[in-house]
N, C-alpha and C positions, 0 to 999 in steps of 0.2 A: 124582326131584325134578321138580316141575311146571315147564314152560318159563318162566313168568313169574317164578318164584322163581330159576331158574338165570340168567335175564337180569339180575335184580336183583343177585345174588351177583357176577356178572361185573363189573358197573359199580361195585359197592361195593368189590370187591377192587382194581380199577384206581384208584379214587379214593384208597384207603388207601395204595397203593403210591406214588402221585404225592405225597401229603402227607408220606410218610416219606422220600422221596428228596431229599437236599440239592441245592440249586441255587445257582449263583453269585449274588453280590450284584447284578450287573447284568442278571439274567435275569428280573426281575419281570414285564416285558411278555410274554415268552414263556411264563412260568409261568401268567399270567392267561389267555393265549390257549388254554391247555390246560384250565384249571380251568372256564372258563365253559361250554363244551359238556359237560364231564363232570358238572357240577352240574345242568345242564338234563336230561341223560339220566337221572341219578340220580332227579330229581324225577318224571319220567315213569315210570320203572321202579318206584319206590316206590308211585306211584298205582295201578299195575296189579297189585300183589301181591294174591293171592286172599284172600278172607275166611277166617279161621281162628277156631275157638272157643278161648276161654281154657282153658288146661290148667294143672292144678296142677304146680308145679315151679319150679326156680330154676337159672339158669345162672351160674356163677361169672364175674365180670368179669375179663378178661385184661389190659385196658389199665390200666397203673399211672399214678399221678400224674406220675411222671417221663416216661412216654411221652406223656401229654397235654401236659405243659409243653414237651417237646421240639418237638412239632408246633406248638403255639401260639407259642412264642418264635421259631421259625424263620420262620414266616409273618409275624409282626410285624416281624422284622428285615428280611425281604425287601421288605415293602410300605412300611415306614417311615411317613411321614405319610399315606399313602394307606390305612392300615389302619383308621382311624376313619371312621364314618359315622353319620348321624342316622337314627333309626328311630322310627316311630310304631306299629309292629305288635309291640310287646313289652309284657309284663305291667306294667312300671314306668310306661308311658305312661298307664295308667288313673288314676294318682295325680299326674299332671303336666299342665300345660297347654302344655308344650313337648316337642319330640322328645327322645328319649333317645340319648346317645352309646353306640354299640356298636362292636365291632371285628370285622373280617373274621376275624382270627386266632382269636378266642375262639369265634365261631360255627362255624368250620371244625374247630376242635379238639373242640368238642362233638359235631359230626357224626361226626368221625373216631372218637371214643370209642364211640359207638353202633354204627357200622358195623364197626369192627375186632372188637368183642366178638361181633357177629353172625357175621362171617366165620369167626372162630375156632370157634364152635359148629358151623358147617357143615363145617369141616375135620375136626371130631371124628367126624362121620358117624353120630351116634346120632339116630334118627328122633324119639324123644320129646323130646330136647333141642332138636332143630330146630323142632318144633312150638311149644314154649315160646318159643324165640327169635324165631320168625316172628311170633307174636302180639305179643311185646314190641316188636319193631322197627316193626311197623305202628302200634301205640299211640303209641310215641315219635315217629314221623313225624307223626301227626295232632296230637299235643299239644305237640311241642317242636321237633324238628330240621327239620321241613318249613318252618316259618317262618324258622328260622335260615338254612336253605339259601337261601330266597328273598331274605332280607336281604343275605346275602353275595353272591349273584349280582347283585342290584341294584347293590350297591356296586362290584363288579368291573366291571360294565357302565359305570357312571358313570366309574370310573377310566380305562377303555379309551377311551371315546368322549367323555368330558367334555361331557355333554349339558346340564348346568345352567348 
């Protein structure tokens, strides 16, 4: 495995572990203090993934709807009213003249789903499956979860530093 891919897998697995680990209701600030640098590292590592050619194939998704909802609901409960934020960098904004309400919890659950599925393919150890997954994760990063990561990071920054 190339070093850039190994670095990405390490950060992706750490983020998944952090999103899956329950925290106390009063630990939102500490949770956010861990999430912000992890999200920043993930963005950098995803940006440095090597180019790969599209390969025919399909990897089965491992994350169930229940897994997704567990992560989303846990984050929403932890953040409470700080879960929502306004975003202009979403598809729905093209059809609106006002920012769109988004949630950190949904953005992070979407990222979790993509990353957990990728990490599970890596754990399987099949080179062809890894190449398909690597192409897919890079494409998803470019088209979807990269923006969601930045939106969640922006909102977590705002929650922490109350800059507006």
